[in-house]
N, C-alpha and C positions, 0 to 999 in steps of 0.2 A: 464909418461903419458901412460895410458892403451889404447890399440887399438885392435879392432876386425874386421876381414875382412868378408864382405858379398858379394853378387852377384852384381858387378858393383858399390859397395860403401863400404866405411870403416867407422867405428864408433870410435871416439877418445874421451877420457875424459880428460879435462883440470882441472885446479883448481876450476872453477866455471861453466863450460859449458860442454854440450854434443855436439859434432861436427860430422855431417854426411858429408863426403866428397865423391862425386860421380865422376865417370869417364865414358868415352865413350858416348854411346847413352843416358844413364840416365842423365849425366851431361848436355847434350843439351836440353833434354825434361823436366826435373824436376828442374834442377839447380845444379851447381857444389858444392854448400856448404850450409848447413843449421846449424845454431847455436841456441841451446836451453839452457836456464838457467836450471841448475840441480834442482833447487827448484821448477820449474814449471812442472816437469815430475810427473804426478799424477797417471799413470797407463799404461797399455799396453795390446794389444791383440796379441795372438800367433797363427800362423798356421804352423805346422810342415811340412817340405818338404817331398815329396814322390818321387817315382821313376819317375813319369810323370810330376809332378808340383813343382814349387818353393814354399818354405815357406816364412813366413815374421814375423817381429815384427813391430806392429803399435803402435807408441807412442801416448799417450794421454797427450797433453800439455795444461795446464791451465784449464782443465775441462773434463767432460765425453763426449765421442763421440761414436757413434756406430761403430762396426767393418766394414771396407770397404770390398766389394766383390772382386773377382779375377780380374774383369775388371778395377776397379778403383784404387786398391792398388798400382800398379807399378808407377803411376803418382802422388802419394801422397808424399809431402815433408817430412813427419814424419814417413814414412814406409821404412824399410830396408829389402831387399829380401835376401834369403839364398838358395843355392842349396843343394842337398842331401849330397854332400861331404863336406859341411861346417857346419855340425851339431855340431861339437865340438865348433867352434867359436860361433855359435848361442847359445849353452848352457851356455858358459862362460858369454856372454853378458846378458843372461836372469838372471843368478845368481846375477850379479851386479845390474841390473834394479830392481829385487825384493828387494834387500837390500835398494836401493835408495828410492823406493816407500814406503817401510815400515818405513824408516827413516823420510821421509817427512810427513807421516801420523802421526807419534808419536810426531813430533816437532811442529805441528800447534795447535792452540786453536780455539774452535768453536765460531762463531759470536753470535749464540743464542743457547739456551739449546736444545740438541738433544733429540729425542724420547727415552724413556726408553728401548724399545725393537725394534731394527731395523729389517727390513725384512730379512728373512733367505737368506744367500748367498750374501747380499749386504753389502759392506764395504765402506761407504761414509761418508764424514764429510765436512760441510761447514766451511771454515777457514778464519781467518783474518791474516794480515801481522804481524808476530812476530819475535823477534830475534831467530836465530837458534843456538842450542847448539850441538856440535859435538857428534857423537856416540863414543862408545868405540874404542880406538886406537888399539885393539887387532886384528882387521880384517887384512887379508892379503893385501899387497899393491895393488895387481892387482884388488881387489874387494873392496877397501876401499872407504867409503864415505868421501869427503873432511873434514878435521879437522877445528878447530876453527880459526887457523891462516890463513886459506884460505876459508872464509865463503861461504856457499851456499846462493845465493840470495833467499829471502823469497817469497813464493807464494803470488800473489796479492789477495786482499780481494775478497771473494766470490768463490774462487777456490774450487772445490770438489776433494778430494783425495780419490781414490778408486782402488781396483783391483777386477775385477769380470768377469765371463765368459759370452759369448754370444752364444745362441743356440735357437732352437725352440722346445718346448714341443709338442708332437704329439700323437694323438689317433684317431682310427676309430671305427665305429660300423657297423655291417653287418646285412643284411636282412635275411640271412639263413645260412645253414651250409657251403656254399662255401665261402672261405676267400675273394674272389674278389667281393662279393656282397655288396660293401660299400654303405651305405645309410647316413652316417654322418661323418664329418671330424672336428676335433678340433685341433687348433693350439694356442700355447702360446709363444709369442716372448719374449725372455730375452736378454736385451742389457746391457752389462757391469754389470751383476749381478742383474739387475732390470727388473721386468716384465713391458714391454712397450706396449703390445697389446695382445688381445685375440680374436680369430676368431672361430665362431661356425657355420658350414654350413651343411644343409641337402642337399641331392642330390638323383636323381634317379639312382639306381644301373646300372651297365653296361649291355649292350645287352645280353640277355640270362641268366642273373642272377637276374632278377627282382622279383622273388618269395619271399614273406615274410613268414617265419615260425613262428608258435605261440611261440615256445621256445625263439626265438630271440626277438620277440615283448615283451614277458614277462620280458626280461632282461632290454632292453633299452626304451621300450614304444613307439618306432617309428613305425607307421603303414603305409600301402600303401597310405592311404589318405593324410598323412602328407607330403609325397614327390611327390605327383601327379603333383603339379604345380611348383616343384623346378627344378633348372637346372640339366642337366645330369652330371654324374661323370666326363666326359671328360672336361667339362667347369670348374667344381670345382677343378680338378687337375691343370689346368692352373692358377687359382687363388692361389692355394696352393704354387705352384712353384715360383710364383711371390713374395709371402711373404717370403718363405724360403731363396731364393737367394743362397748364398754360405755357409750359416750357417749349422752346423750339426743338425740332428734331434735327439731328445731324447724321448724315449717311454718306458713304463713299459711293459715288454715282447715284445720287439721290433721285435722279430722273427715273431710274428703274424701280427703286424701292417705293417711292411715292406713287408712281404709276401702278405698281403691283397692288398697293393698298387701295387705290381708287377702283381698279378693275375688279378686285375681289369684293369690295363693298357693293359695287354695281351688280355683280352676279348674285349677291345675296339680298339685294334690295335695301341696303343700309345707307344711312347718311350720318355725317358728323360735322361738328363745327370746323371752321377754318383752322388749319394747322400751318404754322410757320416752319420753314426748314432751310437748312444750309447744306452745302455739298463740299466735302473735303476733296473730291476729285477736281472740281473747279478751283478750289483754293490752292491745292498743291500745284496745279498747272501754272498758276500765277506766281506762287512763292518759290517753287522749285523747278524752274523751266529747263534745267540741264539734265534732268533724269532721263534715262533711256526710255522709260514709259512711266505712266502714272497709275498703274494698277495698285491695288491695296497693298500687296506684299512689298512692292518696290518702295512705295512712299513710307510705309511703316518702318522698313529697314533703314531708309535714309534718315529718318527722324529718331531712330533708336526706340521705336515703339514695339512692344512685344505683340506678335501675332501667333498664338499657340496652335491654332488649327483653322486654316483658311477654309471658308465655306461652311463653317459652323456659325449659326446666326449670332449667338451670344459673343463668340470670339471676334467676329467681324465687327459687331457693334462696339465692342470694347476697343478694338483697334482704331475704328473711326473716331471714337471719343478721344483716344490718346493722341491721334494725329491733330485733331482740332485743338486740344489743350496745348500741344507743343507749338503749333502755329500761332495761337493767341499769345502764348508766353513770349515768343520771339518778337511779336509786335507790341508787347506790353499792354494788351487789351484786356480790361477787367470784365468784359461781357461780350456776348455774341454780337449784340447790336454795335458795340464799339468796334469790334473786329471788322464787321461788314462795312462800316463807314470808313475804316482805315484802308481797306483793300479796294473799296469801290465796287465790290460784288454784293448786290442786294440779296436779302433773304427771299426765298420763294414762299408762296402762299397757296395752299391747296384745299379744296373741298372735293367731295365726290363728283360734283357737277363741273367744276372748272379748276384750272391751275394757272398761276402766274409764276413762271420759272425764274430762278435767279438770273440777274443781269449784271454784266461787267460794265458799270457806268463809267469807269475810268477811261474806257476807250470810246464810249458812245459819243463824246463831245468833239472828237477830233474831226476836222473838216474833210480830210482826204482819205480817212481809213474807217471802214465800217466792218464790224465783226460779222461773219456769216455763221457763227456758232450759236444755235438757239434751239428751242424746243417746240416751235410751231410745226404744223403739218404742211408739207409741201403740196402745191396744187397738182391736180391730175393733168395728164397731157390734154391739150385742146383737141376737141373732136374735129375741128375744121382745119387742123394743121396741114401744111403741104407735105404729102408723102415723099416728095423729092428733096426735101431739105436734108442736109447732111446729118443733122442730129435726130431726125425722125426715127422713133423706135428704140433709141439708145436709153440705157439706164444710167443716170448721172448722179454723182455724189460730190458735194463741195466740202473742202476742208481748209483750215487756215483763215486768213483775212484778205478780202478783196479791196482794191483801191477804188474809192469813189462809187461803189456799188453796194447797196444793202443786200442782205440775204434774201428778203422778199422780192426785191427787184430782179435778182439773178434767177431765183426760182421761177418767177413769172415769165421771164424771157425764154428760159429753157422749155417751160411747159407749152408756150405758144408755138414752139418749133416742133411739138409732138414728142418731146423727150419725157421720159418718166424720171422724176427726181426723187431720190431716196436720201435718208439721213445717215445711213450706215453702209459700209462696204460689204457686199455679199457676193455669192457666186453669180448673181444676175447682173452685177455692176459691169458696165463696159467702159465707162469714162469716169476718171477721178480728176476734178479740177482742184489743183493745189495752189491756194493763195499763199500769202506771206505768213510765216510763223517764226518769230525771232526770239532768241534767248536774251538774257540781261545784257550781253555784250554786243547786241545788234547783229549777231550772226544767224544765218538761216538755219532752221531746225526742222527736222522731219516730224510730222504728226503721226499719231497712232493709226489714222486711216491710211496714210501713205505706207506705213509698215505692213498693214494688212493687205493692201493692194499688191505690194511687192511679193508677199508670201503667196498670194493666189497666182500672180504671174509666174512664179517659179514652179507652180503645179500645172502650168499650161493654160490657165484661164486667159482668154483674149480680153484684156483690160489695159487701157492706155492711161497714163498720167500726163495731164497737160497743164499749162500755166494759164493765168488769166487772159493774157494777150491772145493765146491760141483759142480760148473759149470765145472771146469777143469776135475773132475772125470767123469762127464757125457759126456764131449767131448771125453774122452778116452774110452767110452763105458760102464762105470760102471753103473749098474742098481740098486745099493743099495739106491739111492736117490728116495724117493717116489714122483712120478709126477702124475698129474691128468689123469684119464682115458679118452682118447679122444673118445672112442667108446660109453661111457655112456653119456646120455643127462644131461646137468648141471641142478642141482636142485636149481635154483636161486629164491630167494624170490623177486618176481617182485615188490611188494609194498614197500619193503625196499629201492628200488632205487629212491624213491621220496625224493630228497634232495633240500631243499630251503635255504641252508646256504649261497649261493652266491647271493641271491636276496636282494635288498635294504630293510632296515627295514620297510619303509613305505609300500612297496609292500607286505611284509610278514604279516603286521598287517591289510591289507585291506580285511575284512571278506566278502565284497560283491563279491570278486573274488575267494573265497575259494571253494574248492571241497575236502570233507573229511578232513577238518581241515588245508589244505595247499593251497597255490595259485595254480590255475588250470594249470598253465604252467609247474609245476614240474612233472606232470603226463605223460609227453611224453615218458620218458624212461620206466616206468612201463608198459605203454600200448604196447610199442614195444616188451618188454619181454613177456607179456601175449600172444601176437600174435605169437612170436617165439615158445612158449610153446603150441600153438594150443588151447589156452583157449579163444576161440573167444567170447563166451557169456560174460565172465568176462570183456574182453577188450571192448566189445560193451557197456556194462553197464557203465563202467567208461567213455567211449567216450561220451555217451549221457549226462552224468552229466556235462562234460566239455563243450559240445556244448551249454547247457543251460546257462552257465555262459558267454561263449564267445559271445553269441548273445544278451546279455543284453545291453541296451543303456548305454553308459558311460564306459563299460569295456575296459581297456587299452586305456583310453582317447577318446573312441568313434571311429567313422570312420568305416572302413571295418572290420567286425568280423574276428577273426583268422580262416583261412580256413583249417588248418591242421587237426583239430579234425573232422570236417565235411567230409573231404576227406577220412580219415581213416575209419570213420563209414560207408561211402558209399562202401569202399573196402570190409569191413566185410559183409555187406549186399549182395554184388555181389557174394562173396564166398558162402554165404548161399542161393544164387539164389532167394533172396527176392527183386525182382526188383521194386515192389511197394514202399517198404520202402526206397530203394536207391533213387528213384526219389523224394520221399517226403522230405528226409533229405537234398538233394541238393537244391530243390526248397525253402525250409525253409531258408537256408543260403542266397540264392539270394534275397529273400524278405527282410531279415534283413539288408543286405548290402544296398539295395535301400532305405529302411526306414531311414537309417543313411545318406542318401544323396550321396552315392557312385555310380559311373557309372560302371555297369557290362555289358559288351558287349559279343558278341558271341565268341570272342577270348579268354575269360577268361577260365582257365583250368577247373573250376567247371561247367561252362556253357557247355563246350565240353563234360565233363563226364556225365552231365544230358542228353545231346542229345543221347549219346551212351546207357545210362540206359533206356531211353524211347524206343530206338530201340529194346533192349533186351526184355523189357516189352511187346512191341507189338508182337514180335516174339513168346514169351511164351504164348500169348493168342490165337494164331492162331490154 
């Protein structure tokens, strides 16, 4: 008889039964003994123990049931708890249970014909009572499913045999460049490998983050008018936490979504319990290294997951859930924890105050290779750095994997030289250090940061891509590597920065919102660059074309016109001391907003700017 010890309970396997024997307080509150027929064990949920909390195995007996939360699990008769020092016992029991569930699944026959293509990630089957034939007798005795001479009792008719994970797909959309400006939340609840609920909520962004930028509106189509009568973020957060319960969150590029949740909560002075989360962006990079990129639409298409409307919070949450289910299905993982263990990518853990990002532990133990991909904050440049050092004043980004040098060590050495280290490639980046990034066949592979750097190079940005050896030479003071001249103004082709590749296809095709052949929202970066280049007349000409489109009835779904273009045009007019034109362009936007039925009171930023412009105009006429 096999036996495994848990916290306050032991699990024993007899010829036909699984027996849970409890002691102490659990025996008094839950019951001293629970006997389950082996043939009725159709699945299980797993929660790994941590330093602070117990883990569990929750058996599903006779049919699918959702995973219980931390409060309810200890009193459940089919749940066995495990402490951190009992992980070996828990792992051995899990191996047996997986064999048992697989055995039960393959020995039953469907009552009716099953669909030809089951949902991704869901392994279920309706079964009828049938004789059970034993599996191969080659299994080790400790993990052997009972043989024919001690038959397993057959599952009763209608039992669903499954193994499947439980989690919540998650996505947010934001009103402006501040991550905390959440204006939409999407949740997709997955229970035992099956989507059981989807939630799509609009909300008013947190206090101080209410501004809507045209670029953001162009991406997701949510306007200030859409959220004006919606609940505030703090209320939606409560709704979200009620849905999530103890389940882990799964998002694509979870660093952004979790970061947005934390920053929004900070802005509103809110706190919440620790949330576990996984990232399908990290998972897909490991599992699908040969993709051209790992953006949500690309990964979804590669895995056959529907993405009906990119940048709709609920649609993106559902796509992230579908990607997670398919990746777990391919691994044969019955739970998120099991998948994390199989891939070596840990789950993240976040509170409002702190976050522990997911980690790829499968690479962490290698002696000569250390990943430089992480979520920590790079150090600032040292104030006492030598101004004559070749890296002084440069903005540097790392990508890929460096040999024998940790991320923190590389960042620290660069900062000591007076370099500013960033995590993402932007128009301020002057140096990209490209480490090794290999596909499954050991071939060198370009990272997304390298692709972005090359795009900016094509627009004329002075940015160089160097390898690790060149970086180490530069750190040592070698000036043979040619770097951009920081004293020369960059000759960036502002118009080449208009990139509409991330916009949904229907937005790209909408000619009513086009300016110079592209959606008007993609001209934000070119306008900023033209202003930096002091080409104000060109910037103003482009701004006025965008204003014409933004103020048309029906643009971006109607409602309040995108204010960014009007505000920037007013700023240019102010610099040119054309106060009459400044007042006129602001009044024009206010009239358009009111025609669309939007309330614009004196507290609105453009109303306040108009008042100041009128004061400057009056002063200039004196």
